[in-house]
mmCIF file as Biopython writes it, N, C-alpha, C and O atoms, coordinates in Angstrom:
data_model
#
loop_
_atom_site.group_PDB
_atom_site.id
_atom_site.type_symbol
_atom_site.label_atom_id
_atom_site.label_alt_id
_atom_site.label_comp_id
_atom_site.label_asym_id
_atom_site.label_entity_id
_atom_site.label_seq_id
_atom_site.pdbx_PDB_ins_code
_atom_site.Cartn_x
_atom_site.Cartn_y
_atom_site.Cartn_z
_atom_site.occupancy
_atom_site.B_iso_or_equiv
_atom_site.auth_seq_id
_atom_site.auth_asym_id
_atom_site.pdbx_PDB_model_num
ATOM 1   N N  . UNK A ? 1  ? 64.530 -15.635 -21.843 1.0 0.0 1  A 1 
ATOM 2   C CA . UNK A ? 1  ? 65.503 -15.084 -22.751 1.0 0.0 1  A 1 
ATOM 3   C C  . UNK A ? 1  ? 66.648 -14.476 -21.960 1.0 0.0 1  A 1 
ATOM 4   O O  . UNK A ? 1  ? 66.428 -13.781 -20.968 1.0 0.0 1  A 1 
ATOM 5   N N  . UNK A ? 2  ? 67.843 -14.733 -22.390 1.0 0.0 2  A 1 
ATOM 6   C CA . UNK A ? 2  ? 68.982 -14.124 -21.708 1.0 0.0 2  A 1 
ATOM 7   C C  . UNK A ? 2  ? 69.093 -12.637 -22.030 1.0 0.0 2  A 1 
ATOM 8   O O  . UNK A ? 2  ? 68.543 -12.151 -23.017 1.0 0.0 2  A 1 
ATOM 9   N N  . UNK A ? 3  ? 69.802 -11.951 -21.191 1.0 0.0 3  A 1 
ATOM 10  C CA . UNK A ? 3  ? 70.146 -10.555 -21.477 1.0 0.0 3  A 1 
ATOM 11  C C  . UNK A ? 3  ? 71.328 -10.612 -22.453 1.0 0.0 3  A 1 
ATOM 12  O O  . UNK A ? 3  ? 72.460 -10.895 -22.059 1.0 0.0 3  A 1 
ATOM 13  N N  . UNK A ? 4  ? 71.052 -10.344 -23.703 1.0 0.0 4  A 1 
ATOM 14  C CA . UNK A ? 4  ? 72.090 -10.517 -24.716 1.0 0.0 4  A 1 
ATOM 15  C C  . UNK A ? 4  ? 73.239 -9.530  -24.568 1.0 0.0 4  A 1 
ATOM 16  O O  . UNK A ? 4  ? 74.362 -9.846  -24.959 1.0 0.0 4  A 1 
ATOM 17  N N  . UNK A ? 5  ? 72.998 -8.360  -24.022 1.0 0.0 5  A 1 
ATOM 18  C CA . UNK A ? 5  ? 74.109 -7.428  -23.798 1.0 0.0 5  A 1 
ATOM 19  C C  . UNK A ? 5  ? 75.132 -8.058  -22.858 1.0 0.0 5  A 1 
ATOM 20  O O  . UNK A ? 5  ? 76.334 -8.020  -23.122 1.0 0.0 5  A 1 
ATOM 21  N N  . UNK A ? 6  ? 74.651 -8.632  -21.768 1.0 0.0 6  A 1 
ATOM 22  C CA . UNK A ? 6  ? 75.540 -9.288  -20.799 1.0 0.0 6  A 1 
ATOM 23  C C  . UNK A ? 6  ? 76.172 -10.538 -21.394 1.0 0.0 6  A 1 
ATOM 24  O O  . UNK A ? 6  ? 77.359 -10.796 -21.199 1.0 0.0 6  A 1 
ATOM 25  N N  . UNK A ? 7  ? 75.376 -11.305 -22.115 1.0 0.0 7  A 1 
ATOM 26  C CA . UNK A ? 7  ? 75.872 -12.540 -22.708 1.0 0.0 7  A 1 
ATOM 27  C C  . UNK A ? 7  ? 76.945 -12.258 -23.760 1.0 0.0 7  A 1 
ATOM 28  O O  . UNK A ? 7  ? 77.940 -12.978 -23.842 1.0 0.0 7  A 1 
ATOM 29  N N  . UNK A ? 8  ? 76.747 -11.231 -24.548 1.0 0.0 8  A 1 
ATOM 30  C CA . UNK A ? 8  ? 77.744 -10.867 -25.553 1.0 0.0 8  A 1 
ATOM 31  C C  . UNK A ? 8  ? 79.030 -10.364 -24.900 1.0 0.0 8  A 1 
ATOM 32  O O  . UNK A ? 8  ? 80.121 -10.617 -25.409 1.0 0.0 8  A 1 
ATOM 33  N N  . UNK A ? 9  ? 78.912 -9.665  -23.791 1.0 0.0 9  A 1 
ATOM 34  C CA . UNK A ? 9  ? 80.099 -9.217  -23.052 1.0 0.0 9  A 1 
ATOM 35  C C  . UNK A ? 9  ? 80.852 -10.421 -22.487 1.0 0.0 9  A 1 
ATOM 36  O O  . UNK A ? 9  ? 82.081 -10.474 -22.544 1.0 0.0 9  A 1 
ATOM 37  N N  . UNK A ? 10 ? 80.111 -11.386 -21.942 1.0 0.0 10 A 1 
ATOM 38  C CA . UNK A ? 10 ? 80.712 -12.614 -21.416 1.0 0.0 10 A 1 
ATOM 39  C C  . UNK A ? 10 ? 81.446 -13.357 -22.542 1.0 0.0 10 A 1 
ATOM 40  O O  . UNK A ? 10 ? 82.571 -13.820 -22.352 1.0 0.0 10 A 1 
ATOM 41  N N  . UNK A ? 11 ? 80.811 -13.467 -23.702 1.0 0.0 11 A 1 
ATOM 42  C CA . UNK A ? 11 ? 81.432 -14.139 -24.848 1.0 0.0 11 A 1 
ATOM 43  C C  . UNK A ? 11 ? 82.709 -13.411 -25.274 1.0 0.0 11 A 1 
ATOM 44  O O  . UNK A ? 11 ? 83.704 -14.042 -25.632 1.0 0.0 11 A 1 
ATOM 45  N N  . UNK A ? 12 ? 82.670 -12.105 -25.233 1.0 0.0 12 A 1 
ATOM 46  C CA . UNK A ? 12 ? 83.853 -11.310 -25.590 1.0 0.0 12 A 1 
ATOM 47  C C  . UNK A ? 12 ? 85.003 -11.596 -24.620 1.0 0.0 12 A 1 
ATOM 48  O O  . UNK A ? 12 ? 86.151 -11.738 -25.041 1.0 0.0 12 A 1 
ATOM 49  N N  . UNK A ? 13 ? 84.694 -11.679 -23.323 1.0 0.0 13 A 1 
ATOM 50  C CA . UNK A ? 13 ? 85.719 -11.965 -22.314 1.0 0.0 13 A 1 
ATOM 51  C C  . UNK A ? 13 ? 86.364 -13.325 -22.538 1.0 0.0 13 A 1 
ATOM 52  O O  . UNK A ? 13 ? 87.560 -13.498 -22.300 1.0 0.0 13 A 1 
ATOM 53  N N  . UNK A ? 14 ? 85.566 -14.298 -23.000 1.0 0.0 14 A 1 
ATOM 54  C CA . UNK A ? 14 ? 86.080 -15.650 -23.238 1.0 0.0 14 A 1 
ATOM 55  C C  . UNK A ? 14 ? 86.565 -15.848 -24.671 1.0 0.0 14 A 1 
ATOM 56  O O  . UNK A ? 14 ? 86.965 -16.947 -25.056 1.0 0.0 14 A 1 
ATOM 57  N N  . UNK A ? 15 ? 86.524 -14.768 -25.457 1.0 0.0 15 A 1 
ATOM 58  C CA . UNK A ? 15 ? 86.943 -14.822 -26.857 1.0 0.0 15 A 1 
ATOM 59  C C  . UNK A ? 15 ? 86.145 -15.855 -27.657 1.0 0.0 15 A 1 
ATOM 60  O O  . UNK A ? 15 ? 86.699 -16.579 -28.485 1.0 0.0 15 A 1 
ATOM 61  N N  . UNK A ? 16 ? 84.849 -15.910 -27.397 1.0 0.0 16 A 1 
ATOM 62  C CA . UNK A ? 16 ? 83.950 -16.802 -28.126 1.0 0.0 16 A 1 
ATOM 63  C C  . UNK A ? 16 ? 83.499 -16.084 -29.392 1.0 0.0 16 A 1 
ATOM 64  O O  . UNK A ? 16 ? 82.952 -14.983 -29.340 1.0 0.0 16 A 1 
ATOM 65  N N  . UNK A ? 17 ? 83.737 -16.721 -30.513 1.0 0.0 17 A 1 
ATOM 66  C CA . UNK A ? 17 ? 83.345 -16.150 -31.808 1.0 0.0 17 A 1 
ATOM 67  C C  . UNK A ? 17 ? 81.969 -16.686 -32.193 1.0 0.0 17 A 1 
ATOM 68  O O  . UNK A ? 17 ? 81.674 -17.864 -31.987 1.0 0.0 17 A 1 
ATOM 69  N N  . UNK A ? 18 ? 81.133 -15.819 -32.753 1.0 0.0 18 A 1 
ATOM 70  C CA . UNK A ? 18 ? 79.798 -16.220 -33.193 1.0 0.0 18 A 1 
ATOM 71  C C  . UNK A ? 18 ? 79.332 -15.271 -34.284 1.0 0.0 18 A 1 
ATOM 72  O O  . UNK A ? 18 ? 79.772 -14.124 -34.357 1.0 0.0 18 A 1 
ATOM 73  N N  . UNK A ? 19 ? 78.441 -15.761 -35.127 1.0 0.0 19 A 1 
ATOM 74  C CA . UNK A ? 19 ? 77.906 -14.957 -36.230 1.0 0.0 19 A 1 
ATOM 75  C C  . UNK A ? 19 ? 76.634 -14.220 -35.832 1.0 0.0 19 A 1 
ATOM 76  O O  . UNK A ? 19 ? 76.399 -13.091 -36.262 1.0 0.0 19 A 1 
ATOM 77  N N  . UNK A ? 20 ? 75.812 -14.870 -35.005 1.0 0.0 20 A 1 
ATOM 78  C CA . UNK A ? 20 ? 74.546 -14.274 -34.594 1.0 0.0 20 A 1 
ATOM 79  C C  . UNK A ? 20 ? 74.185 -14.785 -33.198 1.0 0.0 20 A 1 
ATOM 80  O O  . UNK A ? 20 ? 74.874 -15.640 -32.641 1.0 0.0 20 A 1 
ATOM 81  N N  . UNK A ? 21 ? 73.121 -14.262 -32.656 1.0 0.0 21 A 1 
ATOM 82  C CA . UNK A ? 21 ? 72.741 -14.609 -31.286 1.0 0.0 21 A 1 
ATOM 83  C C  . UNK A ? 21 ? 72.329 -16.069 -31.148 1.0 0.0 21 A 1 
ATOM 84  O O  . UNK A ? 21 ? 72.561 -16.679 -30.104 1.0 0.0 21 A 1 
ATOM 85  N N  . UNK A ? 22 ? 71.730 -16.628 -32.171 1.0 0.0 22 A 1 
ATOM 86  C CA . UNK A ? 22 ? 71.357 -18.037 -32.124 1.0 0.0 22 A 1 
ATOM 87  C C  . UNK A ? 22 ? 72.599 -18.907 -31.983 1.0 0.0 22 A 1 
ATOM 88  O O  . UNK A ? 22 ? 72.620 -19.841 -31.181 1.0 0.0 22 A 1 
ATOM 89  N N  . UNK A ? 23 ? 73.617 -18.606 -32.748 1.0 0.0 23 A 1 
ATOM 90  C CA . UNK A ? 23 ? 74.881 -19.341 -32.645 1.0 0.0 23 A 1 
ATOM 91  C C  . UNK A ? 23 ? 75.498 -19.145 -31.261 1.0 0.0 23 A 1 
ATOM 92  O O  . UNK A ? 23 ? 76.067 -20.078 -30.693 1.0 0.0 23 A 1 
ATOM 93  N N  . UNK A ? 24 ? 75.387 -17.950 -30.729 1.0 0.0 24 A 1 
ATOM 94  C CA . UNK A ? 24 ? 75.938 -17.659 -29.406 1.0 0.0 24 A 1 
ATOM 95  C C  . UNK A ? 24 ? 75.291 -18.527 -28.331 1.0 0.0 24 A 1 
ATOM 96  O O  . UNK A ? 24 ? 75.995 -19.124 -27.516 1.0 0.0 24 A 1 
ATOM 97  N N  . UNK A ? 25 ? 73.970 -18.603 -28.318 1.0 0.0 25 A 1 
ATOM 98  C CA . UNK A ? 25 ? 73.316 -19.363 -27.246 1.0 0.0 25 A 1 
ATOM 99  C C  . UNK A ? 25 ? 73.407 -20.868 -27.448 1.0 0.0 25 A 1 
ATOM 100 O O  . UNK A ? 25 ? 73.058 -21.628 -26.544 1.0 0.0 25 A 1 
ATOM 101 N N  . UNK A ? 26 ? 73.866 -21.315 -28.608 1.0 0.0 26 A 1 
ATOM 102 C CA . UNK A ? 26 ? 74.111 -22.739 -28.839 1.0 0.0 26 A 1 
ATOM 103 C C  . UNK A ? 26 ? 75.539 -23.135 -28.452 1.0 0.0 26 A 1 
ATOM 104 O O  . UNK A ? 26 ? 75.852 -24.324 -28.386 1.0 0.0 26 A 1 
ATOM 105 N N  . UNK A ? 27 ? 76.391 -22.168 -28.200 1.0 0.0 27 A 1 
ATOM 106 C CA . UNK A ? 27 ? 77.801 -22.427 -27.894 1.0 0.0 27 A 1 
ATOM 107 C C  . UNK A ? 27 ? 77.932 -23.245 -26.615 1.0 0.0 27 A 1 
ATOM 108 O O  . UNK A ? 27 ? 77.262 -22.954 -25.624 1.0 0.0 27 A 1 
ATOM 109 N N  . UNK A ? 28 ? 78.778 -24.252 -26.626 1.0 0.0 28 A 1 
ATOM 110 C CA . UNK A ? 28 ? 78.924 -25.149 -25.475 1.0 0.0 28 A 1 
ATOM 111 C C  . UNK A ? 28 ? 79.414 -24.420 -24.225 1.0 0.0 28 A 1 
ATOM 112 O O  . UNK A ? 28 ? 79.001 -24.765 -23.118 1.0 0.0 28 A 1 
ATOM 113 N N  . UNK A ? 29 ? 80.278 -23.427 -24.375 1.0 0.0 29 A 1 
ATOM 114 C CA . UNK A ? 29 ? 80.757 -22.671 -23.211 1.0 0.0 29 A 1 
ATOM 115 C C  . UNK A ? 29 ? 79.636 -21.830 -22.603 1.0 0.0 29 A 1 
ATOM 116 O O  . UNK A ? 29 ? 79.566 -21.672 -21.384 1.0 0.0 29 A 1 
ATOM 117 N N  . UNK A ? 30 ? 78.774 -21.299 -23.440 1.0 0.0 30 A 1 
ATOM 118 C CA . UNK A ? 30 ? 77.638 -20.513 -22.955 1.0 0.0 30 A 1 
ATOM 119 C C  . UNK A ? 30 ? 76.655 -21.427 -22.232 1.0 0.0 30 A 1 
ATOM 120 O O  . UNK A ? 30 ? 76.170 -21.089 -21.153 1.0 0.0 30 A 1 
ATOM 121 N N  . UNK A ? 31 ? 76.361 -22.585 -22.825 1.0 0.0 31 A 1 
ATOM 122 C CA . UNK A ? 31 ? 75.453 -23.539 -22.187 1.0 0.0 31 A 1 
ATOM 123 C C  . UNK A ? 31 ? 76.021 -24.021 -20.852 1.0 0.0 31 A 1 
ATOM 124 O O  . UNK A ? 31 ? 75.283 -24.197 -19.883 1.0 0.0 31 A 1 
ATOM 125 N N  . UNK A ? 32 ? 77.325 -24.230 -20.811 1.0 0.0 32 A 1 
ATOM 126 C CA . UNK A ? 32 ? 77.990 -24.651 -19.575 1.0 0.0 32 A 1 
ATOM 127 C C  . UNK A ? 32 ? 77.854 -23.574 -18.499 1.0 0.0 32 A 1 
ATOM 128 O O  . UNK A ? 32 ? 77.617 -23.889 -17.332 1.0 0.0 32 A 1 
ATOM 129 N N  . UNK A ? 33 ? 78.000 -22.324 -18.880 1.0 0.0 33 A 1 
ATOM 130 C CA . UNK A ? 33 ? 77.861 -21.217 -17.934 1.0 0.0 33 A 1 
ATOM 131 C C  . UNK A ? 33 ? 76.457 -21.185 -17.352 1.0 0.0 33 A 1 
ATOM 132 O O  . UNK A ? 33 ? 76.288 -21.026 -16.143 1.0 0.0 33 A 1 
ATOM 133 N N  . UNK A ? 34 ? 75.433 -21.339 -18.217 1.0 0.0 34 A 1 
ATOM 134 C CA . UNK A ? 34 ? 74.057 -21.354 -17.727 1.0 0.0 34 A 1 
ATOM 135 C C  . UNK A ? 34 ? 73.838 -22.513 -16.757 1.0 0.0 34 A 1 
ATOM 136 O O  . UNK A ? 34 ? 73.207 -22.344 -15.713 1.0 0.0 34 A 1 
ATOM 137 N N  . UNK A ? 35 ? 74.354 -23.674 -17.100 1.0 0.0 35 A 1 
ATOM 138 C CA . UNK A ? 35 ? 74.206 -24.849 -16.242 1.0 0.0 35 A 1 
ATOM 139 C C  . UNK A ? 35 ? 74.873 -24.616 -14.883 1.0 0.0 35 A 1 
ATOM 140 O O  . UNK A ? 35 ? 74.310 -24.977 -13.849 1.0 0.0 35 A 1 
ATOM 141 N N  . UNK A ? 36 ? 76.051 -24.026 -14.875 1.0 0.0 36 A 1 
ATOM 142 C CA . UNK A ? 36 ? 76.750 -23.747 -13.622 1.0 0.0 36 A 1 
ATOM 143 C C  . UNK A ? 36 ? 75.971 -22.756 -12.766 1.0 0.0 36 A 1 
ATOM 144 O O  . UNK A ? 36 ? 75.893 -22.912 -11.548 1.0 0.0 36 A 1 
ATOM 145 N N  . UNK A ? 37 ? 75.399 -21.746 -13.393 1.0 0.0 37 A 1 
ATOM 146 C CA . UNK A ? 37 ? 74.610 -20.756 -12.644 1.0 0.0 37 A 1 
ATOM 147 C C  . UNK A ? 37 ? 73.353 -21.387 -12.059 1.0 0.0 37 A 1 
ATOM 148 O O  . UNK A ? 37 ? 72.991 -21.119 -10.913 1.0 0.0 37 A 1 
ATOM 149 N N  . UNK A ? 38 ? 72.696 -22.219 -12.846 1.0 0.0 38 A 1 
ATOM 150 C CA . UNK A ? 38 ? 71.495 -22.899 -12.355 1.0 0.0 38 A 1 
ATOM 151 C C  . UNK A ? 38 ? 71.850 -23.809 -11.192 1.0 0.0 38 A 1 
ATOM 152 O O  . UNK A ? 38 ? 71.144 -23.829 -10.184 1.0 0.0 38 A 1 
ATOM 153 N N  . UNK A ? 39 ? 72.931 -24.561 -11.317 1.0 0.0 39 A 1 
ATOM 154 C CA . UNK A ? 39 ? 73.357 -25.455 -10.237 1.0 0.0 39 A 1 
ATOM 155 C C  . UNK A ? 39 ? 73.693 -24.680 -8.970  1.0 0.0 39 A 1 
ATOM 156 O O  . UNK A ? 39 ? 73.392 -25.141 -7.869  1.0 0.0 39 A 1 
ATOM 157 N N  . UNK A ? 40 ? 74.304 -23.527 -9.107  1.0 0.0 40 A 1 
ATOM 158 C CA . UNK A ? 40 ? 74.641 -22.710 -7.939  1.0 0.0 40 A 1 
ATOM 159 C C  . UNK A ? 40 ? 73.381 -22.234 -7.223  1.0 0.0 40 A 1 
ATOM 160 O O  . UNK A ? 40 ? 73.317 -22.253 -5.994  1.0 0.0 40 A 1 
ATOM 161 N N  . UNK A ? 41 ? 72.392 -21.813 -7.983  1.0 0.0 41 A 1 
ATOM 162 C CA . UNK A ? 41 ? 71.134 -21.345 -7.393  1.0 0.0 41 A 1 
ATOM 163 C C  . UNK A ? 41 ? 70.386 -22.501 -6.738  1.0 0.0 41 A 1 
ATOM 164 O O  . UNK A ? 41 ? 69.769 -22.333 -5.686  1.0 0.0 41 A 1 
ATOM 165 N N  . UNK A ? 42 ? 70.443 -23.656 -7.355  1.0 0.0 42 A 1 
ATOM 166 C CA . UNK A ? 42 ? 69.696 -24.811 -6.843  1.0 0.0 42 A 1 
ATOM 167 C C  . UNK A ? 42 ? 70.185 -25.276 -5.478  1.0 0.0 42 A 1 
ATOM 168 O O  . UNK A ? 42 ? 69.435 -25.923 -4.747  1.0 0.0 42 A 1 
ATOM 169 N N  . UNK A ? 43 ? 71.398 -24.966 -5.129  1.0 0.0 43 A 1 
ATOM 170 C CA . UNK A ? 43 ? 71.913 -25.366 -3.817  1.0 0.0 43 A 1 
ATOM 171 C C  . UNK A ? 43 ? 71.077 -24.779 -2.695  1.0 0.0 43 A 1 
ATOM 172 O O  . UNK A ? 43 ? 71.032 -25.328 -1.594  1.0 0.0 43 A 1 
ATOM 173 N N  . UNK A ? 44 ? 70.418 -23.669 -2.970  1.0 0.0 44 A 1 
ATOM 174 C CA . UNK A ? 44 ? 69.587 -22.991 -1.976  1.0 0.0 44 A 1 
ATOM 175 C C  . UNK A ? 44 ? 68.143 -23.491 -1.982  1.0 0.0 44 A 1 
ATOM 176 O O  . UNK A ? 44 ? 67.349 -23.089 -1.131  1.0 0.0 44 A 1 
ATOM 177 N N  . UNK A ? 45 ? 67.795 -24.355 -2.923  1.0 0.0 45 A 1 
ATOM 178 C CA . UNK A ? 45 ? 66.416 -24.804 -3.071  1.0 0.0 45 A 1 
ATOM 179 C C  . UNK A ? 45 ? 66.189 -26.161 -2.425  1.0 0.0 45 A 1 
ATOM 180 O O  . UNK A ? 45 ? 67.104 -26.978 -2.318  1.0 0.0 45 A 1 
ATOM 181 N N  . UNK A ? 46 ? 64.962 -26.382 -1.999  1.0 0.0 46 A 1 
ATOM 182 C CA . UNK A ? 46 ? 64.577 -27.704 -1.511  1.0 0.0 46 A 1 
ATOM 183 C C  . UNK A ? 46 ? 64.594 -28.676 -2.689  1.0 0.0 46 A 1 
ATOM 184 O O  . UNK A ? 46 ? 64.484 -28.265 -3.844  1.0 0.0 46 A 1 
ATOM 185 N N  . UNK A ? 47 ? 64.732 -29.959 -2.389  1.0 0.0 47 A 1 
ATOM 186 C CA . UNK A ? 47 ? 64.829 -30.974 -3.438  1.0 0.0 47 A 1 
ATOM 187 C C  . UNK A ? 47 ? 63.666 -30.885 -4.424  1.0 0.0 47 A 1 
ATOM 188 O O  . UNK A ? 47 ? 63.867 -30.986 -5.634  1.0 0.0 47 A 1 
ATOM 189 N N  . UNK A ? 48 ? 62.451 -30.696 -3.910  1.0 0.0 48 A 1 
ATOM 190 C CA . UNK A ? 48 ? 61.280 -30.668 -4.794  1.0 0.0 48 A 1 
ATOM 191 C C  . UNK A ? 48 ? 61.225 -29.408 -5.657  1.0 0.0 48 A 1 
ATOM 192 O O  . UNK A ? 48 ? 60.465 -29.362 -6.625  1.0 0.0 48 A 1 
ATOM 193 N N  . UNK A ? 49 ? 62.009 -28.393 -5.328  1.0 0.0 49 A 1 
ATOM 194 C CA . UNK A ? 49 ? 62.037 -27.151 -6.110  1.0 0.0 49 A 1 
ATOM 195 C C  . UNK A ? 49 ? 63.103 -27.165 -7.208  1.0 0.0 49 A 1 
ATOM 196 O O  . UNK A ? 49 ? 63.107 -26.300 -8.084  1.0 0.0 49 A 1 
ATOM 197 N N  . UNK A ? 50 ? 63.991 -28.133 -7.161  1.0 0.0 50 A 1 
ATOM 198 C CA . UNK A ? 50 ? 65.125 -28.143 -8.076  1.0 0.0 50 A 1 
ATOM 199 C C  . UNK A ? 50 ? 64.744 -28.616 -9.478  1.0 0.0 50 A 1 
ATOM 200 O O  . UNK A ? 50 ? 63.845 -29.437 -9.657  1.0 0.0 50 A 1 
ATOM 201 N N  . UNK A ? 51 ? 65.450 -28.078 -10.454 1.0 0.0 51 A 1 
ATOM 202 C CA . UNK A ? 51 ? 65.279 -28.489 -11.846 1.0 0.0 51 A 1 
ATOM 203 C C  . UNK A ? 51 ? 65.904 -29.864 -12.005 1.0 0.0 51 A 1 
ATOM 204 O O  . UNK A ? 51 ? 67.061 -30.077 -11.645 1.0 0.0 51 A 1 
ATOM 205 N N  . UNK A ? 52 ? 65.131 -30.795 -12.548 1.0 0.0 52 A 1 
ATOM 206 C CA . UNK A ? 52 ? 65.651 -32.156 -12.741 1.0 0.0 52 A 1 
ATOM 207 C C  . UNK A ? 52 ? 66.221 -32.336 -14.146 1.0 0.0 52 A 1 
ATOM 208 O O  . UNK A ? 52 ? 67.304 -32.896 -14.321 1.0 0.0 52 A 1 
ATOM 209 N N  . UNK A ? 53 ? 65.497 -31.866 -15.119 1.0 0.0 53 A 1 
ATOM 210 C CA . UNK A ? 53 ? 65.929 -31.948 -16.519 1.0 0.0 53 A 1 
ATOM 211 C C  . UNK A ? 53 ? 65.794 -30.569 -17.128 1.0 0.0 53 A 1 
ATOM 212 O O  . UNK A ? 53 ? 64.766 -29.906 -16.988 1.0 0.0 53 A 1 
ATOM 213 N N  . UNK A ? 54 ? 66.823 -30.158 -17.791 1.0 0.0 54 A 1 
ATOM 214 C CA . UNK A ? 54 ? 66.804 -28.833 -18.398 1.0 0.0 54 A 1 
ATOM 215 C C  . UNK A ? 54 ? 66.830 -28.983 -19.910 1.0 0.0 54 A 1 
ATOM 216 O O  . UNK A ? 54 ? 67.778 -29.519 -20.485 1.0 0.0 54 A 1 
ATOM 217 N N  . UNK A ? 55 ? 65.775 -28.499 -20.534 1.0 0.0 55 A 1 
ATOM 218 C CA . UNK A ? 55 ? 65.700 -28.515 -21.989 1.0 0.0 55 A 1 
ATOM 219 C C  . UNK A ? 55 ? 65.772 -27.083 -22.473 1.0 0.0 55 A 1 
ATOM 220 O O  . UNK A ? 55 ? 65.050 -26.215 -21.982 1.0 0.0 55 A 1 
ATOM 221 N N  . UNK A ? 56 ? 66.629 -26.841 -23.417 1.0 0.0 56 A 1 
ATOM 222 C CA . UNK A ? 56 ? 66.767 -25.506 -23.974 1.0 0.0 56 A 1 
ATOM 223 C C  . UNK A ? 56 ? 65.910 -25.414 -25.227 1.0 0.0 56 A 1 
ATOM 224 O O  . UNK A ? 56 ? 66.044 -26.223 -26.145 1.0 0.0 56 A 1 
ATOM 225 N N  . UNK A ? 57 ? 65.053 -24.449 -25.256 1.0 0.0 57 A 1 
ATOM 226 C CA . UNK A ? 57 ? 64.241 -24.202 -26.436 1.0 0.0 57 A 1 
ATOM 227 C C  . UNK A ? 57 ? 64.765 -22.941 -27.112 1.0 0.0 57 A 1 
ATOM 228 O O  . UNK A ? 57 ? 64.882 -21.888 -26.486 1.0 0.0 57 A 1 
ATOM 229 N N  . UNK A ? 58 ? 65.070 -23.062 -28.369 1.0 0.0 58 A 1 
ATOM 230 C CA . UNK A ? 58 ? 65.595 -21.923 -29.106 1.0 0.0 58 A 1 
ATOM 231 C C  . UNK A ? 58 ? 64.502 -21.222 -29.898 1.0 0.0 58 A 1 
ATOM 232 O O  . UNK A ? 58 ? 64.768 -20.247 -30.602 1.0 0.0 58 A 1 
ATOM 233 N N  . UNK A ? 59 ? 63.288 -21.711 -29.787 1.0 0.0 59 A 1 
ATOM 234 C CA . UNK A ? 59 ? 62.159 -21.072 -30.453 1.0 0.0 59 A 1 
ATOM 235 C C  . UNK A ? 59 ? 61.476 -20.102 -29.511 1.0 0.0 59 A 1 
ATOM 236 O O  . UNK A ? 59 ? 61.370 -20.373 -28.314 1.0 0.0 59 A 1 
ATOM 237 N N  . UNK A ? 60 ? 61.014 -18.984 -30.027 1.0 0.0 60 A 1 
ATOM 238 C CA . UNK A ? 60 ? 60.237 -18.074 -29.176 1.0 0.0 60 A 1 
ATOM 239 C C  . UNK A ? 60 ? 58.951 -18.750 -28.727 1.0 0.0 60 A 1 
ATOM 240 O O  . UNK A ? 60 ? 58.370 -19.554 -29.457 1.0 0.0 60 A 1 
ATOM 241 N N  . UNK A ? 61 ? 58.520 -18.421 -27.538 1.0 0.0 61 A 1 
ATOM 242 C CA . UNK A ? 61 ? 57.263 -18.954 -27.032 1.0 0.0 61 A 1 
ATOM 243 C C  . UNK A ? 61 ? 56.398 -17.797 -26.562 1.0 0.0 61 A 1 
ATOM 244 O O  . UNK A ? 61 ? 56.803 -16.636 -26.629 1.0 0.0 61 A 1 
ATOM 245 N N  . UNK A ? 62 ? 55.223 -18.121 -26.093 1.0 0.0 62 A 1 
ATOM 246 C CA . UNK A ? 62 ? 54.315 -17.098 -25.591 1.0 0.0 62 A 1 
ATOM 247 C C  . UNK A ? 62 ? 54.950 -16.359 -24.421 1.0 0.0 62 A 1 
ATOM 248 O O  . UNK A ? 62 ? 54.761 -15.152 -24.270 1.0 0.0 62 A 1 
ATOM 249 N N  . UNK A ? 63 ? 55.703 -17.080 -23.592 1.0 0.0 63 A 1 
ATOM 250 C CA . UNK A ? 63 ? 56.297 -16.467 -22.404 1.0 0.0 63 A 1 
ATOM 251 C C  . UNK A ? 63 ? 57.512 -15.601 -22.706 1.0 0.0 63 A 1 
ATOM 252 O O  . UNK A ? 63 ? 57.918 -14.803 -21.860 1.0 0.0 63 A 1 
ATOM 253 N N  . UNK A ? 64 ? 58.101 -15.737 -23.887 1.0 0.0 64 A 1 
ATOM 254 C CA . UNK A ? 64 ? 59.252 -14.886 -24.194 1.0 0.0 64 A 1 
ATOM 255 C C  . UNK A ? 64 ? 59.048 -14.227 -25.530 1.0 0.0 64 A 1 
ATOM 256 O O  . UNK A ? 64 ? 59.905 -13.465 -25.980 1.0 0.0 64 A 1 
#
């Protein structure tokens, strides 16, 4: 789960409008930001440690 306080501040900086948090995390600019951050971190990882396919689950799970 993202830190929604930080995510909402980021959305405010980019003037992203949303009705609720679900709409916020579905926003293409937000998804792009997450992808860019993941790609930046992966540069430090060995090939076998890198994420190959990223699926976003919007449903709560046991882990979150």
